[in-house]
N, C-alpha and C positions, 0 to 999 in steps of 0.2 A: 184447678189442675194441680198436678204434681210433676216434678222433674228431677232428674239426676243432673246436678249442675256441673259435673266433672267434664262434660263434653261441650260446654257452652262458655262463651266469653261474656257471661252475665246475662241479665234480662234484656237490657236496652239494645235496640237495633243499631248495628254499626256496619259500615261498608266493608265488604269482603271478609267479615267475621261471622262465625256461627253463633247466633244468640237465640234465646228462647223466643223473644218477641218476633225476631225475623223469621224463624221456622214456623211459628203459629200463624203469623200473618200471611206467609207464603201459602200455607195450607188453606187458609180462608179464601184467598184469591182463587186458588185452584178449585176448591169445592163449590164456591159460590159463582164461579166463572165470571169474576170481575177482573179486568186487566189491572195489573199492578200500577200502571200509570193513569188510572181513571181518577181524575180530579174530583168528580162528582160523588164518588163512593170509595174513599181511600181505605176503608176497613182498618182504621188505626186503633190499636189496642191501648187502653188506659189501665194501668196495673196498680194493685194495692201496695206493693212493695218492690222496688227495683233491686233485685239481688245482684251482688257482685259476681265477677268471674269465679267459677268453682263452687259457689254457694247453692245449696239444694233447697227444694220446697216440697212439702207434702200437702200444703193447703194454700195455694196461691189463688188470687181472685182478680179477674180483669173484666172490662166491659168494652163494647164497641157499638157503634151505630150502624145499622144495616137497613136498607130499604125493604119494605114489606113485600114488594113484587119480586125483588131479588131472592128473598128468603123462600117465598112460595114456589118459585120455579124449581127449587132443588128437591121437592118432594118426589118428583119422577114417578117411578112405579111403586114406591113404598106407600102403603096405606096407613100413614102415621102423620101427626101434625108437623108443620114445617120445622119447628125448633128441634123436634126429635129426629127428623131427617138430617138436619145439620149436624147434630151430635153424632149420629151413626157414621156419617160420611167423614167427619173430622177424625174420629177414632181410627177409621180405616187408613187415613192419609198421614197421620202424625207418626213420627219415629218412636222406637221403643223406649227412648229415655224421656219421653213426655207422656203422662197419663192424664186423660181427661175425665174428671169426676162427674161433671154435670154441665148442662147448658140450659138456660131458662131466660124468659123475658124478664128484664130488670124492672123492679117497681118504679113508679114515678119518683123522680128526684134522686135516683141512685147514682153514685159516683164511686167506682171501685177504690179510688185513692182517697178522696176527701170525705166520703161518708163513713169510713172505717173508724170504729171506736178505739181499737187497739190491735197490735200485732204481737205474736208470741214467737220468739226464736229459742232454739236449743243448741248449745255447743257441746259436743261429746269428745271426751279425752280418755285414752287408755294410758294411765300413768303407771309408775313403778315398774317399768319394763314388762308389764303384763302382756301376754299374747292376746291381741285383739282377734275376734272372729274374722277370718279372711273375707267373709261375705260382707263385712262392714268396712273393708279397707278404704273405700272411697268416701266414707262418712265419719271417720274418726281420726283425730290427731293423736299421734303417739309421742310419749314422753317417758324418759328413763327415770326421772325423779318421782318420788312419791309426794303428792300434793298435800299441803296442810289445809284441809277443807274448812275447819273453824275460822282460821285466819282469813281465808278467801271470802267467807260469808260476812265477816266483819267489814271487809272492804265493800262487798256488794251492797250491804245495808246502807252505806253512805250514798248510793246512787238513787235510792227510792225517793220519790217526790219530784217537784218541778225544779230543774237545775239547768244551767248553761253547761253543756257538755263539750265546750270548745277545746278542752284538753284531749278529747278522744275522737273528735269528728271534724269534718270540714263542711261548711254550709254550701248549699246550692247557690248559684248566683242570685243575689237579692234575698236570700233566705236567712235562716238563723239556726243555731245549734241548741236552742232551748227546747227541751223535751220533758215530758212527765213520765217517769218510770213508776209503774204500779207494783211490780214484783221483780225481785232479782235474788236468786238463791242457787247455791251450789249443793249438790248431794251426790253421794256414791250410790249407784243402783245396786240394791241387794242382789245376791246371786239367786236368780229366779229360774223356775223350770215349769214345764208343762207335762202333765201325765194323764193317762186315760184311766179313769176309775172303772174297773172291770164290772162293778155292780150296777152302775147307772149309765155307763157309756157317755159320761159328761166330761168335757175338758175343764180342768180346774188349774188355776194358777196357784203355785205354792212357793213358800220361802225355803230355800235349800241351805244345807250347811256350806261352809267355805269350800270344802273339797267336793267337787261335783261328783255325783254318783253315789254318795253316801245317803243314808236314810234321812228323811226330812219330815217336818211336821206339817201336814196339810192345813191350809187356811180354812178350807171347808170341804169335807168329804166324809164318807163313812169311815169311822175310826177303825183302824186295824186292817185297812185295805193293803194288799201287797203292791207297793208302788214300783218296785224294781228300780231301774235306772231312770233318773229324772233328766230329761233333755233340757239343757240350759237355754234361756232366752238370749237373743242376740246382744242385748244391752247389759247382761250380767257383769257386774264389777266395774263398769265404766263410770267416770266422773262426768256429770252433766250439769251445765249451767242453763237455767231457764230464766229468761228475762221477758217481761211484758211491759209495753209502753204504748202511749197513744200513737207515736211514730218514732222513727229512728233517722238520724242524720247519717251522711255517708261515712262508712267505716266505723260507725259508733259501736256496734256490738262487738266486732272483732278486736277493736282497740281496748274496750273495757275488759274483754276476756283476757287479753294479753297482760294488762295491768294487774288483774287479779291473779293470774298465773305467776307473775313475778313475785307477788306477795306470798303465794302458796309455795313457791320454791325457796323462800326466805332470801331472795335477792333484793327485794325492796321492802320497806317498812309500811305499816299502816299510816304512819304520819306522812310519808311520801304520797300515798294514795289520797289522803285527806287534802294535802296541798294541791294536788292536781284537780280535785273537785272544787276547791276554793278559788283557784286561779285558772279560769278557762282559756288557756293559751297553749297551743301546740308547741312543745319544746323538744320533741324528737326522741325521747327516751323510750316510748312504747308506741310503735306503729301497730297496725292490725296483725293479728295472728293468722296462721294458715286458714284458707277459706274452706278446706275440705270438711272440717268438723262442724260447720254451721248449717242449720236447716231452719227455714221458715215453716213453723208448725201450724199456725192458725191465724186467721184474720176475723175479727168480730165486728158486727154491724148492729146498729140500733134497730128498733121496730120500723117497719116500712114508713109509717107516718112521720118519723123523725129524720129520715134520710136526708132530705133537702136542707133542713135546718142545720144538721150536723155538717154537711158539706160547706154551707155558707160560713159557719162559725170557724171551721178549721182553716179556711183560706186566709183568714186574717193573720197578719204577722204577730207571732207570740212574743210576749215579754215576761219577765219574772214577776211582774205585778199581777 
């Protein structure tokens, strides 16, 4: 599923607060006609990554256990399989800020949280007082300073590998802040545009000049085509941080982003960042940055035959050894 996190107090269900889990579970109880207080079939969702208040997702994954008879009863007048009937009814019942990509029977041994191989998050910033596209206003953090991206990448490189991220995160009860980061990179999105090739009627992505609307060189098209005005893509000019890890501790991504931004604004040094990596203790100088710029982009899983083994392995408490 995908959701706009701006209207939710995070993923996890909380009393008297609107959360993604709460809204989806309510929809499931309604669609499947299972009372919310049914102890035999609680319809409890298990999620790949518990996003914080205001954090978005374009590819979130969760699972639940549901009785076969309960599922079959929801086919009703629809001449479709039960899972497809559930998908259609959920799409009808969910609010506009939640989008359901797919529903399917999970393979044997699948666990949305523990079977996952890695998660990918992206944080988006409009720096240098650049005007961000108003359609992205809920998904981008704005900053007047112009960021030093090479310096930020030097800091981000220090995070790659197996580390204790205790300086940037808090563990769950009985948990740990040891995580393995597989990729961490900052980049400025080139000014990009889309145009219609009049000869082939094919949409083609092109790299445009810094001033939108000027002529640009097509990445792939019939040379000499009259391009006219190139409509810029929504992310043109934004600074984006992409981080991939096996898992993330609470507030880890936003705290890492904030620390990198301090380096990019020349308010903190690379030595300071290195000391934070070497001494995994929260000392209060960099809390989490604003939630609005963060989106869970993807969750990856191993082949079906490896799901159960992966879930069992990841449940073990991690150490730096």
